[in-house]
Structure formats: C-alpha cells, structure tokens
MIRO-340846 format. One record per residue (C-alpha): residue in one letter; residue number from 1; x, y, z negated. Coordinates in pm, 1 decimal. Example, Ala and Ser with C-alpha at 12.3 -4.5 7.8 and 13.67 -1.06 7.14 Angstrom:
residuo | num | xx | yy | zz
A | 1 | 1230.0 | -450.0 | -780.0
S | 2 | 1367.0 | -106.0 | -714.0
***
This chain:
residuo | num | xx | yy | zz
M | 1 | 16008.6 | 10963.1 | -14035.4
A | 2 | 15651.7 | 10853.0 | -14097.8
D | 3 | 15492.0 | 11117.2 | -13877.5
S | 4 | 15750.5 | 11081.8 | -13599.6
L | 5 | 15712.1 | 10703.3 | -13603.0
R | 6 | 15334.1 | 10727.2 | -13586.9
D | 7 | 15346.7 | 10983.8 | -13308.1
E | 8 | 15585.8 | 10779.0 | -13098.3
L | 9 | 15389.7 | 10457.7 | -13141.9
V | 10 | 15076.0 | 10639.0 | -13025.3
A | 11 | 15259.2 | 10794.2 | -12729.1
L | 12 | 15420.8 | 10466.1 | -12622.9
T | 13 | 15094.5 | 10272.1 | -12651.7
C | 14 | 14904.9 | 10534.9 | -12452.2
D | 15 | 15173.8 | 10535.9 | -12182.6
L | 16 | 15165.2 | 10156.7 | -12153.3
V | 17 | 14786.9 | 10116.1 | -12136.0
R | 18 | 14769.9 | 10353.9 | -11840.0
Y | 19 | 14926.6 | 10080.9 | -11625.4
E | 20 | 14662.3 | 9854.8 | -11469.8
S | 21 | 14884.2 | 9554.9 | -11530.4
I | 22 | 14646.9 | 9276.4 | -11429.3
A | 23 | 14753.1 | 8964.4 | -11239.6
A | 24 | 14608.0 | 9102.0 | -10915.9
R | 25 | 14829.4 | 9414.9 | -10935.8
P | 26 | 15191.2 | 9295.0 | -10910.2
D | 27 | 15299.9 | 9653.4 | -10845.4
Q | 28 | 15165.4 | 9752.3 | -11185.9
L | 29 | 15328.9 | 9454.9 | -11355.6
I | 30 | 15660.6 | 9571.7 | -11213.9
A | 31 | 15586.8 | 9931.0 | -11316.0
T | 32 | 15531.0 | 9831.6 | -11679.8
I | 33 | 15863.7 | 9648.3 | -11690.8
D | 34 | 16023.8 | 9953.2 | -11524.7
Y | 35 | 15886.6 | 10164.9 | -11809.9
V | 36 | 16035.3 | 9930.2 | -12071.4
E | 37 | 16372.4 | 9926.3 | -11898.3
Q | 38 | 16380.7 | 10305.9 | -11864.4
Y | 39 | 16303.8 | 10346.7 | -12234.8
L | 40 | 16605.3 | 10128.3 | -12316.4
N | 41 | 16845.2 | 10291.4 | -12070.3
D | 42 | 17008.3 | 10529.4 | -12319.3
I | 43 | 17058.8 | 10268.8 | -12592.7
P | 44 | 17420.3 | 10150.7 | -12569.6
D | 45 | 17556.4 | 9796.1 | -12576.9
L | 46 | 17236.3 | 9601.2 | -12525.8
L | 47 | 17228.2 | 9273.8 | -12338.6
I | 48 | 16937.6 | 9328.2 | -12097.6
E | 49 | 16837.2 | 9061.2 | -11849.8
R | 50 | 16561.0 | 9135.0 | -11600.5
S | 51 | 16419.8 | 8864.6 | -11376.0
I | 52 | 16114.0 | 8774.4 | -11172.8
A | 53 | 15939.3 | 8448.7 | -11081.6
D | 54 | 15627.0 | 8405.1 | -10871.1
G | 55 | 15588.1 | 8782.0 | -10866.6
K | 56 | 15582.5 | 8804.5 | -11248.3
P | 57 | 15867.9 | 9016.2 | -11387.6
A | 58 | 16018.3 | 8970.0 | -11732.5
L | 59 | 16282.0 | 9148.1 | -11935.7
V | 60 | 16479.3 | 9017.7 | -12234.3
V | 61 | 16689.4 | 9223.5 | -12474.5
S | 62 | 16948.7 | 9091.6 | -12718.0
L | 63 | 17099.7 | 9319.0 | -12983.3
R | 64 | 17411.6 | 9106.5 | -13027.7
G | 65 | 17461.1 | 8990.0 | -12670.7
T | 66 | 17354.4 | 8630.5 | -12729.5
R | 67 | 17088.7 | 8426.5 | -12549.6
T | 68 | 17014.8 | 8236.0 | -12872.3
P | 69 | 16940.2 | 8496.8 | -13141.2
K | 70 | 16829.0 | 8401.9 | -13489.7
L | 71 | 16493.8 | 8576.5 | -13435.8
M | 72 | 16300.7 | 8640.4 | -13114.4
L | 73 | 16010.2 | 8883.3 | -13084.5
N | 74 | 15775.2 | 8823.5 | -12792.5
G | 75 | 15520.3 | 9052.8 | -12631.0
H | 76 | 15322.2 | 9048.3 | -12306.8
L | 77 | 15239.2 | 9348.7 | -12091.6
D | 78 | 14975.8 | 9190.2 | -11867.5
V | 79 | 14609.8 | 9244.0 | -11950.4
V | 80 | 14273.5 | 9113.8 | -11836.2
F | 81 | 14058.5 | 9300.3 | -11584.7
G | 82 | 13916.6 | 9633.0 | -11692.2
R | 83 | 13717.9 | 9915.3 | -11536.2
P | 84 | 13913.7 | 10230.5 | -11436.7
H | 85 | 13815.3 | 10434.2 | -11743.7
Q | 86 | 13951.7 | 10161.4 | -11971.5
F | 87 | 14302.1 | 10241.8 | -11853.6
E | 88 | 14268.2 | 10599.6 | -11982.8
P | 89 | 14338.2 | 10583.4 | -12357.5
E | 90 | 14113.3 | 10757.8 | -12607.5
V | 91 | 14255.9 | 10837.3 | -12950.9
R | 92 | 14000.3 | 10886.6 | -13228.5
D | 93 | 13935.0 | 10777.6 | -13586.7
D | 94 | 14287.1 | 10633.0 | -13630.9
R | 95 | 14229.2 | 10411.7 | -13327.2
I | 96 | 14352.7 | 10387.2 | -12970.1
Y | 97 | 14073.3 | 10270.2 | -12740.5
A | 98 | 14186.6 | 10120.2 | -12408.6
R | 99 | 14229.6 | 9793.8 | -12221.2
G | 100 | 14533.1 | 9621.0 | -12366.7
S | 101 | 14569.1 | 9848.8 | -12669.7
Q | 102 | 14512.5 | 9553.3 | -12903.3
D | 103 | 14618.6 | 9276.1 | -12663.3
M | 104 | 14896.5 | 9369.8 | -12679.6
K | 105 | 15058.1 | 9691.8 | -12565.3
G | 106 | 15042.9 | 9842.2 | -12913.4
S | 107 | 15268.6 | 9561.3 | -13030.4
V | 108 | 15502.0 | 9621.9 | -12735.5
A | 109 | 15527.3 | 9986.1 | -12845.4
V | 110 | 15636.3 | 9860.8 | -13188.2
M | 111 | 15896.8 | 9635.9 | -13023.5
L | 112 | 16041.6 | 9926.5 | -12825.7
R | 113 | 16078.4 | 10148.6 | -13130.3
L | 114 | 16230.4 | 9858.7 | -13325.0
I | 115 | 16498.1 | 9807.5 | -13060.5
R | 116 | 16596.5 | 10174.0 | -13080.4
D | 117 | 16611.9 | 10179.6 | -13461.2
L | 118 | 16779.4 | 9841.1 | -13509.0
A | 119 | 17040.3 | 9919.9 | -13244.1
A | 120 | 17136.9 | 10232.4 | -13441.3
L | 121 | 17222.5 | 10036.2 | -13756.6
P | 122 | 17590.5 | 10000.9 | -13854.3
E | 123 | 17552.3 | 9623.6 | -13824.6
R | 124 | 17292.5 | 9512.5 | -13576.1
P | 125 | 17072.9 | 9219.5 | -13680.3
D | 126 | 17065.5 | 8906.5 | -13467.4
V | 127 | 16735.5 | 8972.9 | -13290.8
G | 128 | 16610.5 | 8933.6 | -12933.7
F | 129 | 16303.0 | 9076.1 | -12761.1
Q | 130 | 16104.6 | 8926.2 | -12473.9
F | 131 | 15872.3 | 9130.3 | -12252.2
V | 132 | 15664.0 | 8916.0 | -12015.3
T | 133 | 15378.7 | 8975.4 | -11770.2
D | 134 | 15186.4 | 8650.2 | -11723.2
E | 135 | 15059.1 | 8545.5 | -12066.7
E | 136 | 14694.9 | 8600.0 | -11972.3
I | 137 | 14725.8 | 8345.5 | -11691.6
G | 138 | 14924.0 | 8084.1 | -11880.0
G | 139 | 15278.0 | 8214.6 | -11934.1
E | 140 | 15450.3 | 7954.5 | -11718.3
H | 141 | 15657.6 | 8206.9 | -11521.2
G | 142 | 15728.8 | 8428.7 | -11821.3
T | 143 | 15788.7 | 8288.6 | -12167.8
G | 144 | 15784.9 | 7927.9 | -12044.6
R | 145 | 16047.3 | 7998.8 | -11779.5
L | 146 | 16269.3 | 8203.8 | -12011.6
L | 147 | 16277.6 | 7915.8 | -12258.1
Q | 148 | 16389.5 | 7675.2 | -11986.4
E | 149 | 16653.9 | 7923.9 | -11867.9
G | 150 | 16823.9 | 7919.2 | -12205.3
W | 151 | 16657.6 | 8194.9 | -12407.0
R | 152 | 16613.7 | 8017.8 | -12739.3
C | 153 | 16613.4 | 8118.8 | -13103.6
G | 154 | 16586.3 | 7998.6 | -13460.0
F | 155 | 16240.6 | 8147.0 | -13513.5
M | 156 | 15990.5 | 8327.7 | -13290.6
L | 157 | 15730.5 | 8590.2 | -13369.1
C | 158 | 15468.9 | 8652.7 | -13101.8
L | 159 | 15314.7 | 8989.0 | -13183.1
E | 160 | 14965.4 | 8894.0 | -13069.7
P | 161 | 14679.1 | 9070.4 | -13252.0
T | 162 | 14607.0 | 8892.7 | -13581.6
D | 163 | 14489.8 | 9173.7 | -13814.9
L | 164 | 14820.6 | 9117.4 | -13996.2
G | 165 | 14725.0 | 8756.7 | -14061.1
I | 166 | 14942.9 | 8457.0 | -13974.6
L | 167 | 14832.6 | 8241.4 | -13682.8
Y | 168 | 15019.9 | 7913.7 | -13724.7
E | 169 | 14814.9 | 7678.0 | -13505.1
H | 170 | 14603.2 | 7699.5 | -13193.0
K | 171 | 14452.0 | 7456.1 | -12948.8
G | 172 | 14600.2 | 7332.9 | -12625.6
G | 173 | 14434.7 | 7439.2 | -12301.2
M | 174 | 14340.1 | 7259.4 | -11981.5
W | 175 | 14156.0 | 7364.6 | -11665.4
I | 176 | 13999.7 | 7093.2 | -11450.7
E | 177 | 13764.6 | 7081.2 | -11151.6
L | 178 | 13521.1 | 6807.1 | -11050.4
T | 179 | 13376.3 | 6758.7 | -10702.9
L | 180 | 13048.2 | 6567.8 | -10672.0
P | 181 | 12965.1 | 6434.0 | -10323.2
G | 182 | 12623.6 | 6485.4 | -10166.8
R | 183 | 12457.2 | 6406.3 | -9833.6
P | 184 | 12314.9 | 6706.4 | -9650.8
S | 185 | 11959.8 | 6717.8 | -9521.2
H | 186 | 11695.8 | 6976.9 | -9446.8
G | 187 | 11564.2 | 7135.3 | -9766.8
S | 188 | 11209.5 | 7036.4 | -9670.3
R | 189 | 11309.0 | 6667.4 | -9646.0
P | 190 | 11511.3 | 6599.4 | -9962.5
W | 191 | 11449.8 | 6223.6 | -9931.0
D | 192 | 11674.2 | 6220.5 | -9623.4
G | 193 | 11975.1 | 6337.4 | -9821.8
H | 194 | 12141.2 | 6313.3 | -10161.0
N | 195 | 12142.5 | 6628.3 | -10368.6
P | 196 | 12455.3 | 6654.6 | -10588.7
V | 197 | 12297.5 | 6937.0 | -10789.2
Y | 198 | 12094.5 | 6679.0 | -10981.8
D | 199 | 12409.2 | 6477.3 | -11049.3
L | 200 | 12570.6 | 6797.4 | -11169.8
A | 201 | 12282.8 | 6872.3 | -11405.0
D | 202 | 12278.7 | 6517.1 | -11544.8
G | 203 | 12655.1 | 6520.8 | -11594.4
L | 204 | 12655.1 | 6855.5 | -11770.6
A | 205 | 12394.0 | 6726.4 | -12012.7
Q | 206 | 12617.7 | 6428.6 | -12089.2
V | 207 | 12921.7 | 6653.2 | -12135.5
R | 208 | 12729.5 | 6864.7 | -12384.1
Q | 209 | 12632.7 | 6551.6 | -12575.0
R | 210 | 12985.9 | 6408.4 | -12567.3
F | 211 | 13148.8 | 6742.9 | -12656.7
P | 212 | 12888.2 | 6940.9 | -12851.8
I | 213 | 12931.4 | 7315.1 | -12886.9
P | 214 | 13092.0 | 7392.0 | -13224.8
A | 215 | 12881.7 | 7564.1 | -13487.6
G | 216 | 13136.4 | 7844.5 | -13512.7
S | 217 | 13506.5 | 7923.0 | -13533.4
H | 218 | 13535.1 | 7711.2 | -13848.7
D | 219 | 13429.4 | 7398.6 | -13655.9
W | 220 | 13771.0 | 7275.1 | -13540.7
R | 221 | 13725.0 | 7034.2 | -13249.5
T | 222 | 13785.7 | 6997.8 | -12876.8
T | 223 | 13557.5 | 7202.4 | -12652.3
V | 224 | 13471.9 | 7136.9 | -12286.6
T | 225 | 13310.7 | 7447.6 | -12137.6
P | 226 | 13173.1 | 7465.0 | -11781.4
T | 227 | 13267.7 | 7806.1 | -11641.5
V | 228 | 13230.5 | 7802.1 | -11260.7
L | 229 | 12965.4 | 7618.3 | -11054.6
S | 230 | 12941.5 | 7608.7 | -10676.2
T | 231 | 12732.6 | 7415.8 | -10422.7
G | 232 | 12687.3 | 7386.4 | -10049.5
A | 233 | 12769.7 | 7637.6 | -9780.7
G | 234 | 12513.9 | 7895.8 | -9886.7
S | 235 | 12211.9 | 7790.5 | -9676.6
R | 236 | 11890.6 | 7805.8 | -9875.5
N | 237 | 11721.5 | 7538.2 | -9664.4
Q | 238 | 11991.3 | 7271.0 | -9680.9
V | 239 | 12065.9 | 7002.6 | -9936.1
P | 240 | 12434.5 | 7066.6 | -10014.7
A | 241 | 12714.0 | 6836.4 | -9909.9
A | 242 | 12893.2 | 6873.7 | -10243.8
A | 243 | 12882.1 | 7042.7 | -10580.7
E | 244 | 13178.5 | 7159.7 | -10782.8
V | 245 | 13221.1 | 7246.3 | -11149.1
Q | 246 | 13521.6 | 7392.1 | -11327.9
F | 247 | 13583.8 | 7338.4 | -11699.0
D | 248 | 13782.9 | 7535.3 | -11953.2
I | 249 | 13896.1 | 7276.0 | -12209.9
R | 250 | 14051.3 | 7362.0 | -12544.9
F | 251 | 14177.7 | 7055.1 | -12728.2
V | 252 | 14293.4 | 6987.5 | -13082.4
A | 253 | 14618.0 | 6805.2 | -13151.6
E | 254 | 14440.0 | 6479.7 | -13232.8
D | 255 | 14288.2 | 6448.9 | -12882.2
D | 256 | 14482.4 | 6329.3 | -12578.4
P | 257 | 14437.9 | 6538.3 | -12258.3
E | 258 | 14418.4 | 6231.8 | -12032.4
A | 259 | 14154.6 | 6072.7 | -12254.9
I | 260 | 13952.1 | 6395.1 | -12240.2
Q | 261 | 13972.8 | 6394.3 | -11859.7
A | 262 | 13852.0 | 6034.1 | -11847.8
A | 263 | 13561.8 | 6111.4 | -12079.9
V | 264 | 13451.3 | 6407.7 | -11867.2
L | 265 | 13484.4 | 6213.3 | -11541.8
A | 266 | 13271.3 | 5931.2 | -11685.7
C | 267 | 12983.2 | 6179.7 | -11712.5
F | 268 | 12984.6 | 6227.4 | -11333.6
P | 269 | 12986.5 | 5888.3 | -11154.3
G | 270 | 13135.6 | 5911.7 | -10805.8
A | 271 | 13304.1 | 6247.1 | -10868.6
T | 272 | 13670.0 | 6325.7 | -10811.8
L | 273 | 13874.8 | 6521.5 | -11065.5
S | 274 | 14168.2 | 6756.5 | -11018.5
V | 275 | 14372.5 | 6926.2 | -11290.1
S | 276 | 14476.8 | 7287.9 | -11243.1
T | 277 | 14684.7 | 7320.0 | -11557.9
V | 278 | 14751.5 | 7161.3 | -11894.5
G | 279 | 14915.8 | 7357.0 | -12174.4
P | 280 | 15011.7 | 7228.0 | -12518.9
G | 281 | 14889.8 | 7379.1 | -12843.3
L | 282 | 15076.2 | 7565.8 | -13115.2
R | 283 | 15158.3 | 7406.0 | -13448.3
T | 284 | 15405.0 | 7540.7 | -13704.6
D | 285 | 15419.1 | 7427.2 | -14065.3
P | 286 | 15259.2 | 7708.0 | -14269.6
E | 287 | 15501.6 | 7619.2 | -14550.0
H | 288 | 15808.0 | 7676.5 | -14331.8
T | 289 | 16064.4 | 7898.9 | -14504.1
E | 290 | 16050.4 | 8175.3 | -14243.4
V | 291 | 15670.9 | 8170.3 | -14231.8
C | 292 | 15659.6 | 8214.4 | -14607.9
A | 293 | 15912.4 | 8498.1 | -14584.2
V | 294 | 15690.5 | 8679.6 | -14332.3
A | 295 | 15387.7 | 8623.5 | -14556.0
D | 296 | 15571.7 | 8769.2 | -14855.5
V | 297 | 15659.3 | 9084.3 | -14662.3
I | 298 | 15302.7 | 9127.9 | -14538.7
G | 299 | 15179.6 | 9093.3 | -14894.7
E | 300 | 15431.4 | 9348.5 | -15018.1
R | 301 | 15328.4 | 9598.7 | -14749.7
T | 302 | 14951.1 | 9553.9 | -14771.0
G | 303 | 14905.6 | 9448.2 | -15132.4
E | 304 | 14710.8 | 9142.9 | -15019.4
T | 305 | 14796.4 | 8781.9 | -14943.4
P | 306 | 14775.6 | 8742.5 | -14565.2
R | 307 | 14520.9 | 8511.6 | -14410.1
F | 308 | 14661.9 | 8188.1 | -14265.8
Y | 309 | 14443.4 | 8062.6 | -13983.3
R | 310 | 14399.1 | 7858.4 | -13665.5
E | 311 | 14268.8 | 7991.6 | -13334.7
H | 312 | 14082.0 | 7850.1 | -13038.1
F | 313 | 14261.2 | 8037.3 | -12759.7
A | 314 | 14624.7 | 7996.1 | -12650.7
T | 315 | 14936.3 | 8213.6 | -12679.3
D | 316 | 15291.6 | 8199.4 | -12545.6
A | 317 | 15416.1 | 8090.8 | -12889.4
R | 318 | 15323.2 | 7734.5 | -12793.5
Y | 319 | 15617.5 | 7707.8 | -12554.4
Y | 320 | 15862.5 | 7743.9 | -12841.3
T | 321 | 15692.0 | 7516.4 | -13094.3
N | 322 | 15676.7 | 7244.2 | -12830.9
A | 323 | 16052.6 | 7282.5 | -12786.8
G | 324 | 16098.3 | 7223.5 | -13158.2
I | 325 | 16138.9 | 7592.9 | -13246.3
P | 326 | 15904.2 | 7726.7 | -13516.7
A | 327 | 15683.7 | 8014.7 | -13402.7
I | 328 | 15384.2 | 8206.5 | -13532.6
C | 329 | 15174.2 | 8501.7 | -13422.4
V | 330 | 15158.6 | 8820.4 | -13629.5
G | 331 | 15011.0 | 9143.2 | -13498.0
P | 332 | 14824.8 | 9464.3 | -13577.3
V | 333 | 14470.5 | 9536.0 | -13686.5
G | 334 | 14221.5 | 9590.7 | -13407.3
A | 335 | 13909.7 | 9457.0 | -13241.2
G | 336 | 13735.3 | 9409.8 | -12908.7
L | 337 | 13975.9 | 9156.8 | -12759.7
H | 338 | 13899.5 | 9144.3 | -12383.1
S | 339 | 13582.3 | 9348.3 | -12441.0
D | 340 | 13458.0 | 9688.3 | -12323.2
E | 341 | 13550.4 | 9844.9 | -12659.5
E | 342 | 13902.3 | 9721.5 | -12725.0
W | 343 | 14097.3 | 9917.8 | -12984.4
V | 344 | 14404.4 | 9898.6 | -13202.5
S | 345 | 14452.5 | 10068.8 | -13539.0
I | 346 | 14726.9 | 10330.2 | -13538.7
E | 347 | 14791.1 | 10264.1 | -13906.2
G | 348 | 14801.0 | 9895.3 | -13818.1
L | 349 | 15083.1 | 9961.9 | -13572.3
V | 350 | 15275.1 | 10153.1 | -13839.2
D | 351 | 15217.7 | 9862.9 | -14079.6
L | 352 | 15341.3 | 9611.8 | -13823.2
Y | 353 | 15656.0 | 9816.1 | -13765.4
A | 354 | 15721.0 | 9838.5 | -14141.0
I | 355 | 15660.3 | 9466.9 | -14193.6
L | 356 | 15905.3 | 9372.8 | -13919.2
R | 357 | 16169.2 | 9611.1 | -14047.2
M | 358 | 16134.4 | 9468.0 | -14397.7
Y | 359 | 16146.2 | 9110.2 | -14270.3
I | 360 | 16446.5 | 9165.9 | -14044.1
G | 361 | 16627.5 | 9351.3 | -14322.1
***
C-alpha cells in the first residue's frame, strides 16, 4: 500500500496545483471543486453538500450522513497569485514544487484519499471533510458560512502546513484604511495648499513608535503594518487633495480591535478611518484531550515530540474556536509559503495521512 498511497498523493497534488485557483479566477475555483466532487462520485453512501456564496464554491462530505460529526477536517483549495510556470508541478528530491503544493493542496490530496479509505471500512468513523475556496481572502464565504449553516463538530483539524507541528493559537486580523485630507495647489506654490503627504509621513512615524516592529517571530505582540499608500490624482505638479494608507493589523488576544483603531487614528489628526474587515484569532487549550491525542500520534509516527506553537497569520480554524469548538492546525512538511519556491514534502504527505489514520482509528 505504501507505494500506491505515495503515488496517488503525488498524482492528486499535481492535478490540483494545475488549477489557477486564485480569487480573481472564479472559473478555476469552481473547477477545483468539480475535481473534488468527481473524485468522490464512485464512493457510495456519502453525504455530499455543494454550495456557493459570493462566487466562492464549497463542498462538505460526511461519512455518516450527519452535519455535526465528531471530527471535521478542513482544507482550502484557493491559492495566492502565482506566475504561469508555478501552476506546472515539478517533482524532484522527494518534493512537489508548485503554487499551492504546501498551502494547501497537498493536504487536500490527503483528505481525498482518506475519504476513500475510511468509507471502505466495515464501520465508518464519524468524520466530516470541508473543502473551501476563500481562505486566502478571509474565509467568510467558505468555512465561516458553513459554520453558520449548521456544519459543526466536536473537534476540528485544519490541515494547514505546520511541518507536523501543532498550531494552537494565532492572531486576529484587521484591515483598515485612513484618508488624510489635503488642499490642492500648484506644485511650485506649496504654501498655497496643504500637502497631506507630510501628515502621512508624520503619522507613520508615530504608528511605528506606538506599534514597534517585533524583533522576530518570538516577539508576540500586535503589529500594525502599512501596506498600500496612495496620493492625489497622479499629476506631478499638483499638491494632492488627499492621501490614503491601508494597514494590515494582526492583534493578540489581549488587545481590543476598537482600541487599536483609536490608537492608529490618533496618529493622524483630521483623518477618517474605515474598516474593511475584522477577524478573530485562534486559541485552543494545548492541554485539551484531543490536542494531546493528536500530539501522541505525531510522536509515535515521527519519533519526536511535536512542536506546539503560535503563528502571526490567520487560518479558517478561528471560526470554530470562536464558536466554542476546539480546533488546531496540523499539516505536512514543506517550505516557501506564498513564495516563488513553494514546495511540499512527499514523505510529509505520507506521514500526514498515516497520522490522521492513526488518530481517527
């Protein structure tokens, strides 16, 4: 079975990464869900529910026909932007190189094979599987919506890449935009106008002082990162009428989102603030019984105690923990998340499959 399992996981992952399933390609998002559904077509007696919201399709599978299984596995099929060659997988040195191989189509391949094998057991375990297509842009119309529509569970595993570690906490996320008013004038007569670019520069300096850049991933605190700046209408000889700045904010549980907004706004007197989105963080007790059970299985498979850690970015697992349902992230070995050299370990996919089979029993 080992060779056939490995071969199928490679084939499934390579098939999936060929889809350019970015947010701007709804046709490709649909095509990836089509692929998942077609793979499941010949497996009898599955509860399969396919739906779509805001152009983002999702598919949920339940082995026992319930919308509230004991365990839910979650995987997303959307990826970040990549150049055309990144959607052509390259297999070498026990690795699959491609956009989305690590994040997280390799894990989805593991989910598909698990469904087939678990469904063939004399007594099917009480497990559900979610396949969503909007995690990279917030997950509101995928995992968030499915939760609100009644897909719940006793415990959730998001198969995000973790190098077989256990991600039990991550920050909340918030995107805001500030607009700073100016007064236009000719560029040669700056005294006739008010240039908001200087206000922008002064405010950014204050933001950096109020929310200093952490020294590294170990420095666990709220970050306020300016990501997009824009001014004027594009004329080089005109003082702009306004300046705008967008911030990517990642906040720890101890900080209140509204207080963060107020602190940022105070750095830019006269500005107006708008909030694009606010998403809660993830927090599951690392001593929870199910978390410890997963850790034990990882240790048995790898011979090492898994790393327990916190992360600065967000995942769809947060929707479930904020509904009172424990959830963690566990996924395969890989590297290059969102980079030009993204890869997933083939052996890591086999390990992930084995760990889940052992845990599910």
